[in-house]
C-alpha positions in Angstrom: 131.6 107.8 133.9 130.9 108.5 130.3 130.2 104.8 129.7 127.6 104.7 132.4 125.9 107.8 131.1 125.8 106.4 127.5 124.0 103.2 128.7 121.3 104.9 130.8 118.2 106.0 128.9 118.0 109.8 128.4 115.1 111.4 130.2 114.2 113.6 127.2 113.7 110.6 124.9 110.0 110.0 123.9 108.6 106.6 125.0 109.2 103.8 122.7 106.5 103.3 120.1 103.8 100.7 120.8 102.0 98.7 118.2 99.0 96.4 118.4 97.0 94.3 116.0 93.3 94.8 116.6 90.3 92.7 115.6 87.0 94.6 116.1 83.9 92.5 116.3 80.2 93.4 116.0 78.3 95.4 113.4 81.4 97.0 112.0 81.2 96.5 108.2 79.1 98.7 105.9 78.9 101.4 108.6 82.0 103.6 107.6 84.2 101.9 110.2 87.3 101.8 108.0 87.1 105.5 107.1 86.3 106.4 110.7 89.3 104.4 112.0 91.7 105.9 109.5 90.5 109.5 110.3 90.6 108.8 114.1 94.0 107.1 114.0 95.4 110.0 111.9 94.0 112.6 114.3 96.0 110.8 117.1 99.1 110.7 115.0 99.1 106.9 114.6 100.5 104.9 111.7 99.1 101.6 110.5 96.3 100.2 108.4 92.7 99.0 108.6 90.7 96.5 106.5 87.5 94.5 106.5 87.8 90.7 107.0 85.0 89.3 104.9 85.5 85.8 106.2 84.3 86.6 109.8 82.7 90.0 109.4 85.4 91.8 111.6 87.5 94.8 111.0 91.2 94.4 111.5 93.7 97.1 112.1 97.3 97.7 113.0 97.9 100.7 115.2 101.4 102.0 115.8 102.7 105.1 117.6 102.8 106.8 120.9 101.7 104.3 123.6 99.2 106.7 125.2 97.6 107.4 121.8 97.5 103.7 120.9 95.8 103.0 124.3 93.4 105.9 123.6 92.4 104.3 120.3 92.0 100.8 121.7 90.4 101.6 125.0 88.3 104.7 124.3 87.7 105.1 120.5 87.4 101.6 118.9 84.8 100.2 121.4 82.5 103.1 120.4 83.2 103.4 116.7 81.3 105.6 114.2 77.6 106.3 114.9 76.1 103.3 113.0 78.5 100.7 114.4 77.8 98.3 117.2 81.1 97.0 118.6 80.9 93.8 120.7 84.6 93.2 121.3 88.0 94.7 120.6 90.7 91.9 120.7 94.3 93.1 120.7 97.6 91.3 120.2 101.2 92.7 120.1 102.6 93.7 116.7 105.7 95.1 115.2 105.6 98.9 115.1 105.8 100.6 111.8 107.6 103.9 110.9 105.4 107.0 111.4 106.3 108.2 107.9 104.3 105.4 106.4 101.1 107.0 107.7 97.7 105.2 107.9 96.1 103.4 105.1 92.8 101.6 104.3 93.7 98.2 102.9 91.6 96.1 100.6 89.2 93.6 102.1 90.6 90.1 102.6 
């Protein structure tokens, strides 16, 4: 029936966007980590933001977009970081996704 068809997910729909809040620990400030994160996230088509957290020396980010690309960033890219970084941990928590049109920004240090 038409009602049943309307309620079932369409197979050609892209997967729902995924969003995570990330805290990156280690030697991640003063090594170009924010610029690198922004460039890498943009290359993967992700929206969100990145900033230094002066209180605890971490870098925080919100990554939103295609689930496979978010996972790529969290699992394969952030643990390595730019050349001068030394990442010791990447801690993720769920976040509300943001619209892709907002792009990716480097926020001021908190």
